[in-house]
C-alpha positions in Angstrom: 9.5 -5.2 21.7 9.2 -7.1 18.4 7.6 -10.3 17.1 8.7 -12.4 14.2 5.8 -13.6 12.1 6.0 -16.0 9.2 4.3 -15.6 5.8 4.9 -19.0 4.4 3.2 -18.3 1.1 5.9 -15.7 0.3 8.7 -17.3 2.3 9.0 -14.3 4.5 9.8 -13.7 8.2 8.5 -10.3 9.3 9.6 -8.4 12.3 7.0 -6.0 13.6 6.1 -4.2 16.9 4.4 -6.3 19.4 2.2 -3.4 20.7 2.5 -0.8 17.9 0.9 -0.9 14.5 0.8 -4.4 13.0 0.0 -5.2 9.4 -3.4 -6.9 8.7 -4.9 -8.5 5.6 -5.2 -5.2 3.8 -1.6 -4.9 2.4 -1.7 -8.5 1.3 -4.9 -8.0 -0.7 -3.4 -4.9 -2.2 -0.2 -6.6 -3.4 -2.3 -9.2 -5.2 -4.4 -6.4 -6.7 -1.3 -4.7 -8.0 -0.3 -7.6 -10.3 3.1 -7.8 -11.8 5.4 -5.1 -13.2 7.6 -5.5 -16.3 10.8 -7.5 -16.0 13.4 -5.2 -14.6 10.7 -2.7 -13.5 10.7 -0.4 -10.5 8.3 -0.2 -7.6 7.9 2.3 -4.7 5.8 1.9 -1.6 4.8 5.2 0.0 4.5 4.9 3.8 6.0 1.5 4.1 5.6 0.7 7.8 7.4 -2.5 8.6 8.0 -3.1 4.9 5.3 -5.7 4.4 4.2 -4.5 1.0 7.7 -3.9 -0.3 8.8 -7.4 0.9 5.8 -9.2 -0.7 6.1 -7.2 -4.0 9.8 -8.1 -4.1 8.9 -11.8 -3.9 6.1 -11.5 -6.5 8.4 -9.5 -8.8 11.9 -11.0 -8.4 13.4 -9.1 -11.3 12.1 -5.7 -10.1 13.8 -3.1 -7.9 11.7 -1.9 -4.9 12.0 1.3 -2.8 10.3 1.5 0.7 9.6 5.1 1.7 9.1 5.6 5.4 9.3 8.8 7.5 9.5 7.1 11.0 13.2 6.4 11.8 12.3 3.4 14.0 10.2 1.8 11.3 12.8 2.6 8.6 15.3 0.7 10.7 12.9 -2.2 11.1 12.4 -2.4 7.3 16.2 -2.6 7.0 16.2 -5.6 9.4 13.4 -7.3 7.5 15.3 -6.8 4.2 18.4 -8.4 5.6 16.5 -11.1 7.4 14.9 -12.2 4.1 18.0 -11.8 1.9 16.5 -9.0 -0.2 19.3 -6.4 0.3 20.0 -6.5 -3.4 16.4 -5.8 -4.4 14.9 -3.4 -1.8 16.2 -0.1 -0.6 14.9 2.1 2.2 14.5 5.8 1.9 13.7 7.7 5.2 11.6 10.6 4.1 8.1 12.0 4.4 5.7 11.6 1.5 5.5 15.4 1.5 9.2 15.4 0.4 8.5 13.3 -2.7 10.4 15.6 -5.0 13.6 14.9 -3.1 13.1 11.1 -3.2 13.5 10.6 -7.0 13.3 12.4 -10.3 9.8 12.4 -11.7 8.3 9.6 -13.7 10.7 6.9 -12.6 8.5 4.0 -11.3 6.4 1.4 -13.0 4.3 0.9 -9.9 3.6 3.3 -7.0 1.7 1.6 -4.2 0.4 2.8 -0.9 -1.7 1.6 2.1 -1.9 5.1 3.5 -3.4 6.2 6.9 -7.1 5.8 6.5 -8.6 8.4 8.8 -8.4 12.2 8.9 -6.8 13.7 12.1 -10.1 14.4 13.9 -11.9 11.1 13.0 -12.0 7.8 14.8 -10.6 6.7 18.1 -7.1 7.6 19.0 -4.9 4.6 19.9 -2.8 4.8 23.1 -0.2 2.5 21.5 2.9 4.3 20.2 3.1 4.3 16.4 -0.4 2.9 15.9 -2.2 6.2 15.7 0.3 7.6 13.1 -0.3 4.6 10.9 -4.1 5.0 11.2 -4.5 8.8 11.0 -3.2 11.3 8.6 -0.6 13.1 10.8 1.7 14.7 8.2 0.4 13.8 4.8 -3.2 13.4 3.6 -4.8 11.5 0.7 -4.2 14.5 -1.6 -0.5 14.4 -0.7 -0.2 10.7 -1.3 -1.8 11.1 -4.7 0.4 14.1 -5.6 3.5 12.1 -4.7 2.3 9.1 -6.7 1.5 11.2 -9.8 5.0 12.7 -9.6 6.8 9.4 -9.2 4.9 7.1 -11.6 5.8 6.7 -15.3 3.2 7.7 -17.9 3.0 4.0 -18.7 3.0 3.0 -15.0 0.3 2.4 -12.4 -0.7 3.7 -9.0 -2.4 1.2 -6.6 -4.0 2.1 -3.3 -6.4 0.7 -0.7 -8.7 2.9 1.4 -12.0 3.3 3.2 -15.2 3.5 1.2 -16.0 6.7 3.1 -13.0 8.3 1.2 -14.0 7.0 -2.3 -15.8 10.2 -3.3 -12.8 12.3 -2.1 -10.4 10.1 -4.1 -12.5 10.3 -7.3 -12.7 14.1 -6.9 -8.9 14.5 -6.3 -8.1 12.2 -9.2 -10.1 14.3 -11.5 -8.4 17.5 -10.2 -5.0 16.0 -10.7 -5.9 14.5 -14.1 -5.4 11.0 -12.9 -7.6 8.3 -14.5 -9.1 5.5 -12.4 -8.4 2.3 -14.3 -9.8 -0.3 -12.0 -11.9 -0.3 -8.8 -12.7 -3.2 -6.5 -14.7 -3.2 -3.3 -13.7 -5.5 -0.4 -16.5 -6.9 1.8 -16.3 -9.0 4.9 -18.9 -11.4 3.5 -21.6 -11.5 0.9 -24.1 -9.7 3.1 -21.9 -7.0 4.6 -21.3 -3.5 3.2 -17.9 -2.8 1.7 -15.2 -2.2 4.3 -12.4 -1.2 1.9 -11.8 -0.4 -1.8 -8.8 -0.9 -4.0 -8.1 1.4 -6.9 -5.7 1.5 -9.7 -4.9 4.9 -11.3 -2.7 6.3 -14.0 -1.7 9.7 -15.4 -2.0 10.9 -18.9 -4.7 8.4 -20.0 -8.3 8.8 -20.7 -10.3 5.6 -20.0 -13.4 4.5 -18.3 -12.8 2.6 -15.0 -13.4 -1.1 -14.8 -15.4 -1.9 -11.7 -14.3 -5.5 -10.8 -16.4 -8.1 -9.1 -16.4 -7.6 -5.3 -13.9 -9.4 -3.1 -15.5 -11.3 -0.2 -13.0 -12.0 2.6 -15.1 -14.6 4.4 -17.9 -17.0 3.6 -21.1 -17.1 5.6 -19.6 -19.6 8.0 -16.9 -17.1 8.8 -14.0 -18.9 7.0 -11.7 -17.2 4.5 -13.0 -17.6 0.9 -10.9 -19.6 -1.6 -9.8 -16.4 -3.3 -8.4 -15.0 0.0 -6.7 -18.3 0.8 -5.0 -18.2 -2.6 
């Protein structure tokens, strides 16, 4: 069973499972963190789910081509529905493949932006959800963080960028993997529920073939101390 949810800011109607994995604020924060790609540029979303990131990035980059990569046949079909329902068939294409198959997806160094909101937890960590599809979206079932980074490095142009959101508990792992793969961290931003809470997420921008010190941006606070969304989050 599906629901249709409206994202008025982006003029989107999103179909998603009523009881499976449903998108949250994380992918919307990530799309803003990504910024824009060059006119006529190319974007790929690794592990696209219902297609929320691909759809929003298509709206934010109307002259770009977008690929939504998803290994679950049901979710890939759902992305197709969302593409047609939002008149984006000429801009977004779906590829049904696992991240581990990245070499079959495209020639190397083809995308200006590789973006991913990957499963956050390792297979043995956290609570297992009884809802179909939700556990696979939360836990690394086929591909882990190293696999997502390897795929992103292969697919991104030397002049392009990789953008990802993840848990603070995996930050040290990401930094270590990036160093091993010769990926530079360009930007890093922590996401906090409010000004007094510890970070709940981080967003990172990486690139290959560049040597630069990372810019640690000001933290993003989702809510104020009264529990309302901050002005930045509303924007």
